[in-house]
ZAMARGU-4260 file (C-alpha; in steps of 0.2 Angstrom, whole numbers, plus 5000, padded with zeros to 4 digits):
<rodrens>
0) 5000/5001/5000 | 5015/5011/5001 | 5012/5018/4983 | 4995/5020/4984 | 4986/5037/4987
5) 4970/5046/4991 | 4962/5060/4981 | 4953/5073/4992 | 4941/5087/4988 | 4938/5103/4997
10) 4924/5112/4990 | 4924/5130/4998 | 4914/5146/4995 | 4927/5155/4984 | 4937/5139/4976
15) 4937/5121/4973 | 4954/5113/4978 | 4960/5096/4976 | 4974/5087/4983 | 4982/5070/4979
20) 4989/5063/4999 | 4999/5048/5000 | 4994/5036/5013 | 5005/5046/5027 | 4995/5063/5024
25) 5009/5070/5013 | 5003/5081/5000 | 5008/5076/4983 | 5001/5088/4972 | 4986/5099/4972
30) 4976/5111/4961 | 4964/5125/4964 | 4950/5133/4953 | 4944/5150/4958 | 4923/5150/4959
35) 4915/5163/4949 | 4909/5177/4958 | 4892/5174/4966 | 4875/5179/4958 | 4867/5193/4967
40) 4850/5196/4960 | 4843/5205/4973 | 4845/5209/4993 | 4846/5192/5001 | 4848/5180/4986
45) 4867/5173/4984 | 4869/5160/4973 | 4883/5151/4963 | 4881/5154/4946 | 4877/5139/4932
50) 4885/5124/4938 | 4900/5131/4945 | 4903/5117/4959 | 4905/5103/4947 | 4913/5112/4932
55) 4926/5121/4945 | 4929/5099/4951 | 4931/5095/4933 | 4942/5109/4929 | 4953/5107/4946
60) 4955/5088/4943 | 4960/5090/4925 | 4974/5102/4933 | 4977/5091/4947 | 4981/5074/4936
65) 4993/5085/4924 | 5005/5087/4939 | 5003/5069/4947 | 5018/5059/4941 | 5010/5043/4947
70) 4996/5031/4940 | 4978/5037/4944 | 4975/5018/4945 | 4985/5018/4961 | 4972/5031/4968
75) 4962/5021/4980 | 4948/5032/4984 | 4941/5049/4985 | 4935/5059/4999 | 4922/5071/4996
80) 4919/5088/5006 | 4909/5104/5001 | 4902/5119/5009 | 4890/5117/5023 | 4872/5127/5024
85) 4869/5128/5005 | 4855/5121/4997 | 4856/5111/4981 | 4838/5109/4971 | 4840/5094/4959
90) 4830/5087/4944 | 4825/5069/4944 | 4841/5065/4935 | 4852/5073/4948 | 4857/5088/4937
95) 4853/5106/4945 | 4835/5113/4943 | 4842/5128/4948 | 4858/5138/4954 | 4867/5131/4971
100) 4859/5142/4985 | 4874/5149/4996 | 4875/5148/5014 | 4875/5168/5012 | 4857/5168/5006
105) 4843/5172/5016 | 4832/5158/5010 | 4844/5144/5018 | 4838/5152/5036 | 4821/5147/5031
110) 4810/5130/5029 | 4810/5127/5010 | 4798/5133/4998 | 4793/5122/4983 | 4791/5135/4970
115) 4800/5124/4956 | 4791/5110/4948 | 4806/5104/4942 | 4814/5101/4958 | 4814/5081/4964
120) 4827/5083/4977 | 4833/5094/4990 | 4849/5092/4996 | 4868/5096/5002 | 4881/5101/4991
125) 4889/5084/4997 | 4874/5076/4990 | 4874/5085/4975 | 4891/5080/4970 | 4890/5064/4977
130) 4876/5060/4965 | 4886/5069/4950 | 4900/5057/4954 | 4892/5041/4958 | 4873/5042/4952
135) 4869/5037/4970 | 4856/5044/4982 | 4867/5046/4995 | 4875/5059/5007 | 4884/5062/5023
140) 4873/5064/5039 | 4886/5077/5044 | 4882/5091/5033 | 4864/5092/5038 | 4864/5107/5050
145) 4851/5121/5048 | 4834/5120/5039 | 4833/5101/5037 | 4822/5087/5047 | 4837/5079/5054
150) 4837/5073/5072 | 4855/5078/5078 | 4854/5066/5091 | 4853/5051/5081 | 4862/5057/5066
155) 4846/5051/5055 | 4830/5060/5047 | 4817/5064/5061 | 4803/5051/5062 | 4791/5065/5068
160) 4780/5071/5054 | 4777/5089/5060 | 4794/5091/5059 | 4796/5087/5040 | 4779/5096/5038
165) 4787/5112/5047 | 4804/5111/5035 | 4791/5108/5020 | 4803/5094/5013 | 4796/5076/5010
170) 4806/5062/5014 | 4806/5056/4996 | 4814/5072/4991 | 4829/5068/5003 | 4843/5057/4999
175) 4849/5042/5012 | 4861/5047/5025 | 4879/5038/5027 | 4891/5041/5041 | 4908/5050/5039
180) 4921/5035/5033 | 4908/5026/5025 | 4908/5023/5004 | 4893/5031/4998 | 4895/5025/4980
185) 4908/5023/4965 | 4913/5034/4952 | 4902/5030/4937 | 4908/5030/4919 | 4903/5047/4915
190) 4911/5055/4929 | 4927/5046/4925 | 4928/5054/4909 | 4925/5071/4913 | 4937/5069/4929
195) 4950/5060/4921 | 4949/5047/4936 | 4946/5028/4936 | 4929/5022/4935 | 4923/5012/4950
200) 4935/5021/4962 | 4925/5024/4980 | 4919/5040/4984 | 4920/5042/5004 | 4907/5053/5014
205) 4916/5065/5025 | 4906/5079/5033 | 4902/5097/5032 | 4918/5109/5027 | 4920/5116/5045
210) 4920/5097/5052 | 4931/5090/5040 | 4944/5103/5043 | 4944/5101/5063 | 4947/5082/5059
215) 4961/5087/5047 | 4968/5099/5060 | 4970/5085/5073 | 4957/5093/5084 | 4952/5078/5094
220) 4952/5083/5113 | 4942/5097/5123 | 4957/5106/5127 | 4962/5110/5109 | 4952/5122/5099
225) 4953/5126/5081 | 4952/5143/5073 | 4946/5141/5055 | 4952/5155/5042 | 4940/5154/5029
230) 4927/5166/5020 | 4918/5161/5036 | 4928/5162/5052 | 4924/5151/5067 | 4930/5143/5082
235) 4927/5124/5088 | 4931/5111/5101 | 4926/5093/5101 | 4915/5086/5111 | 4905/5069/5115
240) 4886/5076/5120 | 4874/5087/5110 | 4868/5101/5122 | 4853/5111/5118 | 4846/5128/5120
245) 4865/5134/5123 | 4869/5154/5122 | 4885/5157/5118 | 4888/5142/5105 | 4880/5129/5094
250) 4883/5111/5091 | 4889/5106/5074 | 4891/5088/5068 | 4909/5082/5068 | 4918/5071/5057
255) 4917/5056/5066 | 4902/5046/5068 | 4890/5054/5083 | 4903/5066/5089 | 4902/5083/5089
260) 4909/5100/5089 | 4904/5114/5098 | 4906/5131/5088 | 4906/5149/5094 | 4899/5163/5085
265) 4909/5168/5069 | 4915/5182/5056 | 4904/5181/5040 | 4916/5187/5026 | 4931/5184/5037
270) 4947/5181/5027 | 4936/5190/5013 | 4942/5205/5021 | 4960/5202/5016 | 4956/5201/4998
275) 4944/5217/4999 | 4960/5226/5008 | 4972/5219/4994 | 4959/5227/4980 | 4958/5243/4990
280) 4977/5244/4989 | 4976/5240/4971 | 4992/5242/4959 | 5003/5249/4974 | 5002/5232/4983
285) 5004/5223/4966 | 5019/5232/4961 | 5027/5230/4976 | 5025/5213/4976 | 5031/5209/4958
290) 5046/5221/4963 | 5051/5209/4978 | 5045/5193/4968 | 5034/5189/4983 | 5014/5188/4985
295) 5003/5202/4989 | 4999/5194/5005 | 5016/5194/5008 | 5018/5212/5006 | 5004/5216/5018
300) 5012/5205/5031 | 5029/5214/5030 | 5021/5231/5033 | 5011/5224/5047 | 5026/5216/5055
305) 5033/5233/5057 | 5019/5241/5067 | 5017/5238/5086 | 5004/5228/5095 | 4989/5238/5096
310) 4990/5247/5079 | 4994/5262/5088 | 4975/5264/5094 | 4967/5259/5078 | 4953/5247/5081
315) 4943/5237/5067 | 4927/5228/5070 | 4926/5215/5056 | 4907/5214/5052 | 4908/5217/5033
320) 4893/5207/5031 | 4877/5209/5041 | 4867/5195/5048 | 4850/5192/5044 | 4844/5197/5062
325) 4854/5212/5062 | 4854/5220/5045 | 4861/5237/5051 | 4877/5229/5055 | 4892/5237/5046
330) 4913/5235/5047 | 4920/5248/5058 | 4938/5257/5060 | 4940/5268/5072 | 4953/5278/5079
335) 4962/5285/5064 | 4975/5298/5066 | 4990/5305/5055 | 5001/5290/5059 | 4991/5277/5052
340) 4996/5270/5037 | 4993/5253/5025 | 5002/5242/5038 | 4992/5248/5053 | 4976/5246/5045
345) 4981/5228/5039 | 4986/5224/5057 | 4970/5231/5064 | 4961/5220/5053 | 4971/5205/5059
350) 4970/5210/5077 | 4950/5214/5075 | 4949/5196/5068 | 4959/5187/5082 | 4950/5198/5096
355) 4932/5195/5091 | 4937/5177/5090 | 4945/5178/5109 | 4930/5185/5115 | 4915/5173/5105
360) 4929/5157/5110 | 4930/5163/5128 | 4910/5164/5130 | 4908/5147/5124 | 4922/5138/5134
365) 4914/5148/5150 | 4898/5140/5146 | 4905/5123/5142 | 4916/5124/5159 | 4931/5119/5150
370) 4949/5127/5147 | 4958/5128/5131 | 4978/5126/5132 | 4981/5130/5115 | 4973/5133/5098
375) 4977/5126/5080 | 4974/5140/5067 | 4970/5134/5048 | 4968/5140/5033 | 4979/5151/5022
380) 4979/5164/5034 | 4990/5154/5045 | 5005/5156/5033 | 5007/5173/5040 | 5019/5172/5055
385) 5012/5188/5060 | 4995/5184/5062 | 4999/5167/5070 | 5007/5177/5083 | 4993/5189/5086
390) 4983/5174/5090 | 4995/5168/5102 | 4996/5185/5110 | 4977/5189/5109 | 4972/5173/5117
395) 4988/5171/5128 | 4990/5152/5125 | 5000/5144/5111 | 4995/5144/5093 | 5000/5131/5080
400) 5002/5131/5063 | 5002/5113/5055 | 5012/5106/5040 | 4996/5106/5029 | 4986/5120/5033
405) 4973/5116/5020 | 4966/5105/5034 | 4949/5101/5026 | 4958/5092/5011 | 4967/5082/5025
410) 4952/5078/5035 | 4944/5072/5019 | 4959/5061/5016 | 4958/5054/5034 | 4939/5048/5031
415) 4945/5040/5014 | 4960/5031/5023 | 4947/5026/5037 | 4934/5020/5024 | 4947/5010/5015
420) 4953/5002/5032 | 4971/5009/5029 | 4970/5014/5048 | 4957/5005/5060 | 4950/5022/5067
425) 4949/5041/5063 | 4961/5044/5080 | 4974/5033/5072 | 4972/5040/5055 | 4975/5058/5062
430) 4989/5053/5072 | 4999/5047/5057 | 4993/5060/5045 | 4993/5076/5053 | 5009/5085/5057
435) 5013/5101/5067 | 5024/5113/5058 | 5028/5128/5070 | 5020/5133/5089 | 5020/5152/5092
440) 5023/5156/5110 | 5014/5170/5118 | 5024/5186/5121 | 5019/5192/5139 | 5020/5211/5135
445) 5009/5211/5120 | 4997/5199/5131 | 4996/5212/5144 | 4992/5225/5130 | 4979/5216/5120
450) 4970/5210/5137 | 4968/5230/5141 | 4962/5235/5124 | 4950/5221/5125 | 4944/5223/5142
455) 4943/5242/5141 | 4938/5245/5123 | 4935/5232/5110 | 4922/5220/5120 | 4908/5234/5123
460) 4913/5243/5106 | 4899/5238/5095 | 4887/5241/5110 | 4890/5261/5105 | 4891/5258/5087
465) 4877/5247/5085 | 4866/5262/5089 | 4873/5273/5075 | 4874/5260/5064 | 4854/5256/5065
470) 4852/5274/5063 | 4862/5275/5047 | 4853/5259/5042 | 4836/5269/5043 | 4844/5283/5029
475) 4854/5270/5019 | 4846/5253/5019 | 4852/5238/5013 | 4871/5236/5008
</rodrens>
């Protein structure tokens, strides 16, 4: 088995990534294809245009296999992970009846409305891609949080008819549920031809994208937490229970059967902020990056590294996308003076993200009654030493960057390795396939400063600014 491989699919909100791993968790090669800009027809409507999730997967696999020096026949399984909280409306043949509804769309926070007679199935993104890959009406139970008739205790569809009536999705419009680490089907000749993969290859259920990311980060015990840096930034700790009516967190399915992830409130359009700021700087950042032969992100990080902790009093509240129940929310930067330049703004954005997550994580852990000894940070933002040190200093505990920070891909590979009996448990697979790269230790002086800033100003900042923003909303309306 030493020359065998696993292909992992990580479908996100901004791109589709595919990676070929060996059975020890080494990244042999990978490819990424950006998704098209979201279709925003009217306020509250956010859709993936066309058949973008499938089309991007086809292009990504084509790019991946062009890099792969091995034999595709040696790829033993495909682990499939895609975006959570989306809604896919399918025709009887499994193709889209209409564009995929994004998790940012207001409709997914409400029960389904059957307005399109072509719709035969209502499924998650994992279910849609499973159908396209295998032809089977199967899906992972771990991607059904939100407006679905799911029993989160049993990991199965509800047996209560009133629940189905409330969510307005008949059982015959739903796929059969499988556990993470189970085979959901095998690649059809049609899909094999489209993707360049062997027909008959097993496709393995994983979980929702955040659950798979936690597994791929090696988060197994309650004293470890994950900060997931994505379009949606969130914090999680694992747990074996499914508590209800909590105040400061909610419980998500984990990527191990009948285990859970306790998840605090997060930041919508979190790492999108970095892209926004790069575009704001425009040619200035691009030309500097070309001159130095580095990325635009590295240029910004070098500027932020020259700025002292606290950004000379510049504070950022990273609310660039309002929540449906608080449509007046807006992002805030406050405290400008003549000292502040691009590096201050960028560092303030990073500090605002870290402090927001610190406060929501603290509230969750206090309610759970658990201490967290360290945080693992995943996602592309963890490549920044500046950001990693800010997390360590704001949280006051070590922050860890793993060797592979595209943790969702690795988590999908771990599920596939478990399904194919390469390892006898998820824990054993994670132990062998997840490796740490660097631990950032808190700097006492910075810890003290951030604690003072947070407790004195930041924690209560929105109590004041929300009043102003709500008045502005009455004048300007929707963003």
